[in-house]
C-alpha positions in Angstrom: 29.8 13.5 -6.9 27.9 12.3 -3.8 24.4 11.0 -3.4 23.5 14.3 -1.7 24.8 16.3 -4.6 22.7 14.2 -7.0 19.6 14.8 -4.8 20.2 18.5 -4.8 20.2 18.5 -8.6 16.8 16.9 -8.7 15.4 18.9 -5.7 13.1 21.9 -5.9 13.6 24.8 -3.6 12.9 23.8 0.0 9.4 24.7 1.0 8.1 26.0 4.2 5.9 23.6 6.2 2.5 23.8 4.5 0.0 25.9 6.4 -3.8 25.3 6.6 -5.8 26.8 3.8 -9.1 28.6 4.4 -9.8 28.0 0.7 -9.5 24.3 1.1 -11.6 24.2 4.3 -14.4 26.0 2.5 -14.2 23.7 -0.6 -14.2 20.6 1.6 -17.3 21.9 3.5 -19.1 22.6 0.3 -18.1 19.2 -1.1 -19.4 17.5 2.0 -22.8 19.1 1.4 -22.8 17.5 -2.1 -21.4 20.4 -4.2 -19.7 18.5 -7.1 -18.1 21.7 -8.3 -16.3 22.1 -5.0 -14.7 18.7 -5.2 -13.8 19.4 -8.8 -12.0 22.5 -7.6 -10.1 20.4 -5.1 -9.2 18.0 -7.9 -8.0 20.8 -10.1 -5.8 22.2 -7.3 -4.1 18.9 -6.3 -4.2 16.7 -9.4 -0.7 17.8 -10.4 0.7 17.1 -6.9 -0.8 13.7 -6.7 0.2 12.7 -10.2 3.8 13.9 -9.5 4.0 11.8 -6.3 2.6 8.8 -8.0 4.9 9.1 -11.0 8.0 9.4 -8.8 6.8 6.5 -6.7 5.9 4.0 -9.4 7.9 5.2 -12.4 5.3 4.7 -15.1 3.0 7.4 -16.5 0.0 5.1 -17.1 0.2 3.5 -13.6 0.7 7.0 -12.1 -2.5 8.2 -13.9 -4.5 5.2 -12.6 -3.2 5.7 -9.0 -4.1 9.4 -9.2 -7.6 8.5 -10.2 -7.8 5.9 -7.4 -6.5 8.5 -4.9 -9.3 11.0 -5.7 -12.0 8.3 -5.7 -10.9 7.3 -2.2 -10.7 10.9 -1.1 -14.2 11.5 -2.3 -15.6 8.5 -0.5 -13.7 9.3 2.7 -14.3 13.1 2.7 -16.3 12.9 5.9 -13.3 11.5 7.7 -11.0 14.6 7.1 -10.2 15.9 10.6 -8.9 19.3 9.6 -10.3 20.4 6.3 -7.8 23.2 6.1 -5.1 20.6 5.7 -6.7 18.8 2.8 -3.4 19.0 0.9 -1.6 17.0 3.6 -4.5 14.5 3.7 -4.5 13.9 -0.1 -0.7 13.4 -0.1 -1.1 10.9 2.6 -3.7 9.0 0.6 -1.6 9.1 -2.5 1.5 7.9 -0.8 -0.3 5.1 1.0 -1.9 3.9 -2.3 1.4 4.0 -4.1 3.2 2.1 -1.3 0.5 -0.6 -1.4 0.9 -0.8 -5.2 4.6 -1.2 -4.9 4.3 -3.9 -2.3 2.1 -6.0 -4.5 3.5 -5.1 -7.9 6.7 -6.2 -9.7 9.6 -3.8 -9.4 9.7 -1.2 -12.2 12.3 1.1 -13.6 11.7 4.8 -13.3 10.9 7.0 -16.2 12.5 10.3 -15.4 11.5 12.0 -18.7 8.0 10.7 -19.5 5.4 13.5 -19.5 2.1 12.9 -17.8 -1.0 12.1 -19.9 -2.4 15.4 -21.3 0.6 17.4 -20.3 0.3 20.5 -18.1 2.8 19.5 -15.3 6.3 20.6 -15.0 8.6 17.7 -14.4 11.8 19.5 -15.4 13.2 19.1 -11.9 14.0 15.6 -12.9 16.3 17.0 -15.5 19.9 17.1 -14.5 21.5 20.4 -15.8 24.4 20.3 -18.1 26.8 23.3 -18.6 27.0 22.6 -22.3 25.2 20.5 -24.8 28.1 18.5 -26.1 27.8 14.8 -26.8 30.0 13.6 -24.0 28.1 15.5 -21.3 24.8 14.4 -22.7 25.9 10.8 -22.4 27.1 11.3 -18.8 23.8 13.0 -17.9 21.8 10.2 -19.4 23.9 7.6 -17.6 23.5 9.5 -14.3 19.7 9.6 -14.7 19.6 5.8 -15.5 21.8 5.0 -12.5 19.7 7.1 -10.2 16.5 5.7 -11.6 17.6 2.1 -11.1 18.8 2.9 -7.5 15.5 4.6 -6.6 13.5 1.8 -8.1 15.4 -0.7 -5.9 14.4 1.1 -2.6 11.7 -0.3 -0.5 8.3 1.3 -0.7 8.7 3.0 2.7 12.2 4.3 1.9 11.1 5.5 -1.6 8.2 7.4 -0.1 10.4 9.5 2.2 13.0 10.2 -0.5 10.2 11.3 -2.9 8.5 13.5 -0.3 11.7 15.1 1.1 14.2 15.3 -1.7 11.9 15.6 -4.7 8.7 17.2 -3.3 10.8 19.4 -0.9 8.7 18.7 2.2 10.4 19.1 5.6 10.8 16.1 7.8 8.2 17.3 10.3 5.6 17.6 7.5 6.4 14.1 6.2 5.9 12.7 9.6 2.4 14.2 9.8 1.7 13.1 6.2 2.7 9.5 6.9 1.4 9.4 10.5 4.8 8.3 11.9 7.2 9.8 14.4 9.8 12.3 13.2 12.5 9.9 14.3 11.1 7.3 12.0 11.2 9.6 9.0 14.8 10.5 9.8 15.8 6.9 10.2 14.2 5.9 6.9 15.9 8.8 5.1 19.3 7.9 6.6 18.8 4.2 5.5 17.5 5.2 2.1 20.5 7.5 1.5 22.9 4.8 2.6 21.2 2.4 0.2 21.4 4.9 -2.7 25.0 5.5 -1.9 25.8 1.8 -2.0 23.9 1.2 -5.2 25.5 4.2 -6.9 29.0 3.5 -5.6 30.3 2.2 -8.9 28.9 5.1 -10.9 30.1 7.8 -8.4 33.6 6.3 -8.3 33.9 7.0 -12.0 32.1 10.4 -12.1 
């Protein structure tokens, strides 16, 4: 089993590059005029996405919840700086990713929790689950061991490398969209992905050899 095969097991269906939303543009315009209900609507629309990114980046539900809150506080304070309100989703992902990268750079390394549900529930994190053809004990042990090995390997990546792996392999964003989200060249995203995959392959070598 290769690193790429493991990534596919945890990867949702590839999404098309996100398009601008007239709905988001209208909500941002209203929120800028002081309409609290409009910003609440944006929060309701993107809370799940932000929390999922945060959980995958930092690996702990409580920290992910705090970083989600911090993301929306910063978004509210900086709402006037949004250049294209139709792409609010891209902008909020950028804020969330940057906040998580900053957190990882100043925090002690943590181990991913692949199964922990978000506070309050309501979000589908089942894409972390690695499918098993049968529910016998041996396969369950192997699946748990694989999740642990992958979690440890992901947690060992640098913040920048972890960000591109989360956005591409787990959020399903194309490379071009990640480049726009992170405000870096496409070549930089591709380079980080290549290095991250090589790092994962190295860290999982012992497990993959016995799989």
